[in-house]
Legacy VTK file of the C-alpha trace (Angstrom):
# vtk DataFile Version 3.0
C-alpha trace
ASCII
DATASET POLYDATA
POINTS 498 float
-0.320 -0.039 -0.119
1.284 3.304 -0.701
2.646 5.539 1.728
0.919 7.876 1.027
-2.762 5.899 0.679
-1.612 3.972 4.326
-1.289 7.926 5.236
-4.870 8.988 4.378
-6.601 6.071 6.273
-4.674 6.753 9.284
-5.476 10.213 9.276
-9.196 9.366 9.109
-8.884 6.737 11.415
-7.737 9.258 13.977
-10.606 11.646 13.185
-13.121 9.085 13.581
-11.293 8.398 16.801
-10.854 12.507 18.205
-15.010 12.863 16.520
-15.738 10.482 19.026
-14.202 11.223 21.658
-15.573 14.769 21.372
-19.240 14.054 21.063
-18.858 11.432 24.231
-17.114 14.339 26.076
-19.412 17.036 24.930
-22.532 15.231 25.639
-20.980 14.481 29.442
-20.650 18.389 29.733
-23.847 18.989 28.938
-25.724 15.622 31.067
-23.736 17.142 33.926
-24.462 20.997 33.214
-27.614 20.538 33.171
-28.045 18.367 35.960
-25.951 20.870 38.208
-29.015 23.714 37.161
-31.500 21.019 37.921
-30.632 20.162 40.761
-29.882 23.525 42.203
-33.273 24.327 41.055
-34.372 21.351 42.894
-32.485 21.995 45.880
-34.159 26.024 46.318
-37.405 24.412 46.323
-37.265 21.557 48.436
-35.780 24.486 50.826
-38.971 26.618 50.105
-40.829 23.951 51.081
-39.459 23.218 54.176
-39.999 27.320 54.785
-43.557 26.388 53.841
-43.738 23.943 56.646
-42.558 25.652 58.842
-44.400 28.421 58.565
-48.131 26.275 58.629
-46.658 23.642 62.014
-46.279 28.009 63.833
-49.423 29.478 62.367
-51.536 25.879 63.878
-49.253 26.516 66.938
-50.508 30.134 67.088
-54.335 28.883 66.477
-53.883 26.659 69.363
-52.664 28.904 71.609
-55.487 30.960 70.630
-58.079 28.407 71.622
-56.404 27.394 75.161
-56.759 31.275 75.944
-59.856 31.051 75.313
-60.613 28.348 77.365
-58.913 29.281 80.386
-59.942 32.399 80.196
-63.610 31.232 79.982
-63.117 29.023 82.606
-61.931 31.407 84.718
-64.827 33.385 84.386
-67.184 30.159 85.180
-64.779 29.284 88.343
-62.005 31.174 89.714
-60.067 27.990 89.509
-55.982 28.462 90.062
-55.531 26.446 87.504
-57.398 28.211 84.679
-55.074 31.174 85.534
-51.656 28.858 84.692
-53.647 27.714 81.790
-54.382 31.750 80.555
-51.072 32.836 81.352
-48.731 29.896 79.974
-50.782 30.036 76.569
-50.626 34.114 76.354
-46.971 33.709 76.720
-46.353 30.720 74.477
-49.250 32.776 71.716
-46.589 35.906 71.939
-43.641 33.762 71.693
-44.959 31.803 68.284
-46.151 35.318 67.223
-42.118 36.421 67.402
-41.006 33.016 65.287
-43.709 33.303 63.203
-42.815 36.815 61.992
-39.413 35.559 61.440
-40.133 32.895 59.254
-43.179 35.261 56.853
-41.863 36.442 53.209
-45.163 37.639 52.364
-46.554 40.849 52.786
-50.346 39.626 53.437
-48.827 37.476 55.424
-47.278 40.013 57.419
-50.543 42.680 57.596
-51.966 40.057 58.906
-49.986 39.111 61.520
-50.371 42.600 62.383
-53.728 42.272 63.400
-53.481 39.257 64.910
-50.770 41.089 67.017
-52.955 43.907 67.662
-56.102 41.705 68.622
-54.184 40.051 71.789
-52.567 43.157 72.413
-56.595 43.856 73.403
-57.651 40.870 74.599
-54.328 41.057 76.942
-55.536 44.162 78.281
-59.062 42.457 78.787
-56.796 39.549 80.921
-55.023 41.918 83.012
-58.223 43.627 84.411
-59.757 39.943 85.177
-56.692 38.904 86.873
-56.629 42.046 88.861
-60.217 42.448 89.913
-61.430 38.362 90.129
-64.616 39.035 91.553
-65.652 41.577 89.800
-64.864 39.391 86.747
-66.586 36.775 87.982
-70.704 39.012 89.159
-70.370 40.650 84.964
-69.878 36.648 84.092
-73.113 35.561 85.764
-75.209 38.213 83.264
-72.259 37.703 80.741
-73.323 36.458 76.720
-70.282 34.824 75.452
-71.749 34.739 72.259
-71.207 38.845 72.585
-68.043 39.115 74.785
-65.074 40.995 73.573
-63.313 38.436 74.176
-65.187 36.245 72.385
-64.934 37.699 69.334
-61.033 38.172 69.221
-60.527 35.552 69.236
-62.785 34.142 67.155
-61.291 37.048 64.750
-57.643 35.656 65.399
-59.132 32.528 64.208
-60.364 33.341 61.017
-57.204 35.250 60.585
-55.232 32.171 60.997
-57.004 30.334 58.761
-56.496 32.621 56.473
-53.040 32.568 56.540
-52.716 28.441 56.722
-55.096 29.006 53.484
-52.781 30.733 51.949
-49.498 28.505 53.197
-51.221 25.670 51.781
-51.515 27.467 48.530
-47.653 28.457 48.754
-47.169 24.451 49.157
-49.027 23.136 46.793
-47.089 25.604 44.156
-44.215 24.665 45.141
-44.854 21.022 45.194
-45.279 21.166 41.694
-42.248 23.267 40.978
-40.091 20.558 42.645
-41.724 17.855 40.469
-41.347 19.519 37.406
-37.908 20.427 38.075
-37.317 16.388 38.941
-38.954 15.635 35.217
-36.619 17.539 33.604
-33.166 16.037 35.901
-34.980 12.297 34.596
-35.604 13.963 31.006
-32.158 15.230 30.478
-30.444 12.063 32.124
-32.327 9.728 29.962
-31.334 11.321 26.806
-27.650 12.232 27.487
-27.559 8.364 28.369
-29.136 7.221 25.316
-27.073 8.951 23.679
-24.126 8.123 25.134
-25.606 5.010 24.299
-25.389 5.980 21.068
-21.677 6.882 20.646
-20.295 3.242 22.569
-22.392 1.756 19.879
-21.087 3.838 17.356
-17.675 3.189 18.639
-18.489 -0.921 18.618
-19.552 -0.890 15.085
-16.717 0.527 14.062
-13.976 -1.168 15.734
-16.238 -4.784 15.115
-15.502 -3.569 11.014
-11.882 -2.406 11.383
-11.189 -5.899 13.099
-13.658 -7.953 10.600
-11.691 -6.392 7.388
-8.544 -6.615 9.189
-8.401 -10.072 9.728
-10.132 -10.858 6.431
-6.877 -8.765 4.483
-4.912 -11.058 6.590
-5.905 -14.524 5.426
-6.656 -13.318 1.927
-2.582 -12.078 2.285
-1.737 -15.564 3.354
-4.033 -18.050 0.468
-2.641 -15.285 -2.722
0.644 -14.157 -1.985
2.337 -17.235 -0.646
5.660 -16.806 -2.808
5.656 -11.953 -2.490
7.441 -12.607 0.668
8.304 -8.923 1.187
4.430 -8.254 0.518
3.118 -9.994 3.009
5.470 -8.489 5.415
4.654 -4.468 4.643
1.498 -5.850 4.470
1.081 -7.149 7.552
3.353 -4.678 9.796
0.700 -2.611 8.416
-2.318 -4.359 9.448
-0.883 -5.130 12.839
-0.197 -1.601 13.611
-4.040 -0.692 13.042
-5.330 -3.453 14.716
-2.895 -2.222 17.755
-4.415 1.624 16.910
-8.102 0.255 16.917
-7.653 -2.214 20.151
-6.705 1.231 22.355
-9.383 2.985 20.275
-11.799 0.576 22.270
-10.104 0.751 25.142
-9.793 4.465 25.804
-13.796 4.760 24.238
-15.149 2.455 27.097
-12.256 3.463 30.332
-14.144 7.119 29.296
-17.733 5.885 28.658
-16.885 4.934 32.103
-17.263 8.377 33.912
-20.712 9.419 32.552
-22.334 5.553 34.074
-20.168 7.156 37.698
-21.794 10.675 37.404
-25.493 9.621 35.944
-25.316 6.440 38.972
-24.469 9.250 41.729
-27.202 12.038 40.533
-29.722 9.116 40.499
-28.683 8.623 44.682
-29.284 12.414 44.569
-32.748 12.262 43.191
-33.812 9.452 45.243
-32.557 11.252 48.441
-34.209 14.343 46.880
-37.537 12.114 46.269
-38.057 10.582 50.114
-37.270 13.973 51.907
-40.279 14.984 49.819
-42.236 11.543 50.427
-41.574 12.505 53.618
-42.902 16.111 53.872
-45.737 15.272 51.587
-46.896 12.412 54.200
-46.657 14.319 57.294
-48.581 17.222 55.382
-51.786 14.808 54.520
-51.722 13.222 57.950
-51.671 17.045 59.313
-54.116 17.985 56.530
-56.025 14.906 54.518
-57.991 17.796 52.277
-53.943 18.890 50.593
-53.569 15.493 49.403
-52.779 15.555 45.295
-53.133 11.914 44.447
-50.838 12.795 41.234
-48.545 14.390 43.143
-48.094 11.569 45.994
-48.087 8.333 42.758
-45.554 10.788 40.811
-43.147 10.969 44.259
-43.941 7.141 45.449
-44.580 5.381 42.267
-43.066 6.582 39.076
-40.320 8.801 39.991
-38.984 5.240 42.290
-39.685 3.400 39.011
-37.875 5.998 36.610
-34.462 6.046 39.099
-34.889 2.034 39.380
-35.009 1.807 34.857
-32.221 4.530 35.033
-29.854 2.570 37.577
-30.599 -0.656 35.349
-29.752 0.631 32.541
-26.351 2.139 33.495
-25.273 -0.789 34.977
-25.983 -2.787 32.093
-24.126 -0.655 29.942
-21.693 -0.672 32.781
-21.433 -4.783 31.745
-21.196 -4.276 28.021
-18.037 -1.389 29.254
-16.431 -4.374 31.045
-17.082 -6.764 28.365
-15.210 -4.236 25.718
-12.565 -4.112 27.914
-11.666 -7.779 27.857
-12.130 -7.900 24.036
-9.697 -5.251 24.519
-7.385 -6.801 26.519
-7.105 -9.936 24.278
-6.539 -8.683 21.240
-3.550 -6.355 23.125
-2.374 -10.064 24.629
0.933 -11.218 22.690
-0.061 -14.615 20.997
2.550 -17.218 22.152
2.458 -20.116 20.069
3.634 -23.557 20.533
3.099 -27.458 19.377
-0.778 -28.862 20.604
-2.740 -31.693 21.031
-5.495 -31.106 20.684
-7.360 -34.441 20.850
-5.599 -33.989 24.803
-7.093 -29.717 24.259
-10.673 -30.405 23.707
-10.793 -33.542 25.912
-9.767 -32.014 29.033
-11.831 -29.051 28.067
-15.266 -31.696 28.279
-13.958 -32.716 31.858
-13.803 -28.942 33.427
-17.769 -28.752 31.498
-18.611 -31.996 32.483
-21.099 -31.014 35.514
-23.072 -28.371 33.325
-23.009 -31.110 30.307
-24.304 -33.535 33.375
-26.949 -30.813 34.789
-28.825 -30.247 31.313
-28.362 -33.879 30.508
-25.898 -33.640 27.590
-22.805 -35.397 26.488
-19.692 -34.183 24.725
-17.790 -36.510 22.882
-14.293 -35.691 21.199
-12.859 -37.545 17.954
-9.768 -37.780 15.999
-8.507 -33.850 15.528
-5.398 -33.380 14.458
-2.841 -31.074 15.948
-1.580 -27.988 15.186
0.873 -24.821 16.283
-0.945 -21.695 17.394
-1.977 -20.267 20.699
-2.854 -22.351 23.591
-5.313 -19.578 25.402
-6.454 -18.507 22.147
-7.606 -21.730 20.971
-9.370 -23.152 24.266
-11.404 -19.720 24.619
-12.647 -20.363 21.454
-13.655 -24.247 21.393
-14.644 -24.083 25.358
-17.305 -21.128 24.175
-18.378 -23.189 20.898
-18.841 -26.367 23.881
-20.643 -24.251 26.422
-22.464 -22.786 23.815
-23.820 -26.217 22.216
-24.764 -27.528 25.940
-26.602 -23.907 26.934
-28.610 -23.652 23.598
-29.614 -27.432 24.108
-33.216 -28.423 22.407
-36.097 -29.146 25.081
-37.025 -32.046 22.755
-34.252 -34.335 22.736
-30.881 -35.138 24.763
-27.908 -33.390 23.988
-25.266 -34.780 22.079
-22.373 -32.878 21.075
-19.206 -33.840 18.422
-15.892 -32.231 18.099
-13.786 -33.710 15.681
-10.879 -32.601 13.415
-9.798 -32.713 9.825
-6.708 -31.371 7.812
-6.317 -29.331 4.592
-3.509 -27.646 3.067
-1.499 -26.265 5.818
-5.003 -26.241 7.637
-6.211 -27.379 10.544
-10.355 -27.614 10.633
-12.186 -28.210 13.721
-15.555 -29.050 14.073
-17.926 -28.281 17.156
-21.460 -30.311 15.903
-24.416 -30.391 18.120
-28.424 -31.345 18.047
-29.284 -28.243 19.465
-31.900 -25.433 18.635
-30.062 -24.486 16.088
-29.763 -20.928 14.496
-31.858 -19.536 11.500
-30.375 -18.397 8.511
-31.416 -14.819 8.895
-29.251 -15.068 11.821
-26.113 -17.265 10.982
-24.071 -14.608 10.041
-25.390 -11.939 12.523
-24.433 -13.811 16.074
-20.656 -13.333 15.491
-21.527 -9.728 16.005
-21.418 -7.393 19.094
-24.449 -7.869 21.164
-26.087 -9.524 18.448
-28.477 -12.986 20.119
-30.751 -15.843 17.748
-33.504 -16.894 19.065
-35.520 -16.912 22.655
-33.334 -14.690 24.826
-33.862 -17.314 27.410
-30.120 -18.202 28.472
-27.731 -15.446 30.581
-25.224 -13.725 28.202
-23.957 -9.896 26.767
-24.137 -11.106 22.779
-20.249 -10.997 23.460
-19.299 -14.904 23.399
-19.139 -15.385 19.640
-17.800 -12.173 18.587
-14.842 -12.810 20.929
-14.856 -16.028 18.939
-14.627 -15.125 15.728
-11.943 -11.879 16.717
-9.907 -14.544 18.179
-9.766 -16.910 15.232
-8.860 -14.161 12.711
-6.373 -12.915 15.050
-4.778 -16.982 14.852
-4.778 -15.808 11.045
-8.901 -18.247 10.548
-12.014 -17.771 10.246
-15.056 -19.273 11.712
-17.815 -19.634 10.274
-21.648 -21.872 11.477
-24.346 -24.094 9.049
-26.860 -24.812 10.532
-30.835 -25.571 10.515
-33.103 -24.275 12.571
-34.892 -27.082 15.297
-32.329 -29.686 14.127
-28.963 -28.240 15.031
-25.375 -26.772 14.467
-21.977 -27.186 12.839
-19.541 -24.208 13.813
-15.901 -25.127 12.115
-12.783 -23.311 13.155
-10.006 -23.208 10.315
-6.524 -22.305 11.697
-3.447 -22.396 10.141
-1.393 -25.318 11.307
1.650 -23.843 11.174
1.500 -20.278 12.843
3.538 -17.242 12.824
2.656 -14.670 15.316
1.529 -11.273 13.642
3.468 -9.072 16.204
6.711 -11.575 15.537
6.113 -10.445 11.214
7.813 -6.294 10.441
LINES 1 499
498 0 1 2 3 4 5 6 7 8 9 10 11 12 13 14 15 16 17 18 19 20 21 22 23 24 25 26 27 28 29 30 31 32 33 34 35 36 37 38 39 40 41 42 43 44 45 46 47 48 49 50 51 52 53 54 55 56 57 58 59 60 61 62 63 64 65 66 67 68 69 70 71 72 73 74 75 76 77 78 79 80 81 82 83 84 85 86 87 88 89 90 91 92 93 94 95 96 97 98 99 100 101 102 103 104 105 106 107 108 109 110 111 112 113 114 115 116 117 118 119 120 121 122 123 124 125 126 127 128 129 130 131 132 133 134 135 136 137 138 139 140 141 142 143 144 145 146 147 148 149 150 151 152 153 154 155 156 157 158 159 160 161 162 163 164 165 166 167 168 169 170 171 172 173 174 175 176 177 178 179 180 181 182 183 184 185 186 187 188 189 190 191 192 193 194 195 196 197 198 199 200 201 202 203 204 205 206 207 208 209 210 211 212 213 214 215 216 217 218 219 220 221 222 223 224 225 226 227 228 229 230 231 232 233 234 235 236 237 238 239 240 241 242 243 244 245 246 247 248 249 250 251 252 253 254 255 256 257 258 259 260 261 262 263 264 265 266 267 268 269 270 271 272 273 274 275 276 277 278 279 280 281 282 283 284 285 286 287 288 289 290 291 292 293 294 295 296 297 298 299 300 301 302 303 304 305 306 307 308 309 310 311 312 313 314 315 316 317 318 319 320 321 322 323 324 325 326 327 328 329 330 331 332 333 334 335 336 337 338 339 340 341 342 343 344 345 346 347 348 349 350 351 352 353 354 355 356 357 358 359 360 361 362 363 364 365 366 367 368 369 370 371 372 373 374 375 376 377 378 379 380 381 382 383 384 385 386 387 388 389 390 391 392 393 394 395 396 397 398 399 400 401 402 403 404 405 406 407 408 409 410 411 412 413 414 415 416 417 418 419 420 421 422 423 424 425 426 427 428 429 430 431 432 433 434 435 436 437 438 439 440 441 442 443 444 445 446 447 448 449 450 451 452 453 454 455 456 457 458 459 460 461 462 463 464 465 466 467 468 469 470 471 472 473 474 475 476 477 478 479 480 481 482 483 484 485 486 487 488 489 490 491 492 493 494 495 496 497
């Protein structure tokens, strides 16, 4: 390949990598900025709700002390007992203290005006109470013919009661408004987080497709060069060295992208926890509010906090956990691609026999048998070959047909410079439309009733290509499958070709 063409492809590859990283970083910055702004709004609304609840509690206490003063005064006029004196004095003291506390909590002009009216009325009532205690005999005598419905003290108590009810109604309206604002902020945060998560998943999916396409093209080119250019030593060496460099760049790209995508996941999980704590606080406040005044109960708001929001948070957690597992799988693929291959002579019948022994317990539980027939020896990387065959045999056991006992046969043959190893089963089989897609990342065929992320066969094909071989499948749905692994009988590690 001419240097100018190679440099052009390398430049295009670097641009794609940088573009994907730039998009991911931009999405992360936007998501974090939106989350910070929304969390600030939620915090502000939460503080406002707490202040409203404090004012409501203070107004309720003021109303309670008002009724205690009225009851104590009426009791004293009917029977001047010292106990009534204490009740009136203590309630009056508490009433004035609560007035001062409420004044510090208020922030609306109309509420200050109402509190001033209460203060003036209480001052008038204090004069009446002081006169009553100063001359109890006269007060007691006048009370005998007194109509309490027209008594000045009773009228003052009623006026204070009405003003307190107006203040409580005003604060209830404020609480409803603040709760709605808080819920709107939460919904906004979920929407922003969800959109950011979907966009990040899209970036990751695009990165995976780029890596897979480059790996597939690279491996196919390696096999084609070995078969078509056996006598062109120099051309093969130059081409292989270039492909190895491209493969290393792709593996580094997969590692960088997967590693950088983990940071948004950590932030999403952290923000989700903060949202859950805020939701719990809101729920507790609403529960206290509804217990104090059931008339304020808003079923839509309660369902949003008690059911809808926990469900949304659970979905976010589940999605981020799945994304974390996928990133780990991509990192594992990247590590496999960077591991240096070490070819050695392999007794394939012994190697496959050991794999069958290690899977004996699983095969016994599934009611499966694994038969190992004659397989020619070859020279290759032991770890990679073991991973490929173990994955194929495990899949054959895992996807057994429920209609018949599972039978797995592993056999081999030799062609010119190539060893072929077939893993044959009588399991569920694979539909023709899925026979190529099963080797793609995150693709699975048939009923999804078995655990897995759709990475096993993608890893198998990547390893086979890296060993200089191929993997193919021939299957009929409902009848079984034959996976054929073709590897060079004599392997030259690609890292050694320069």
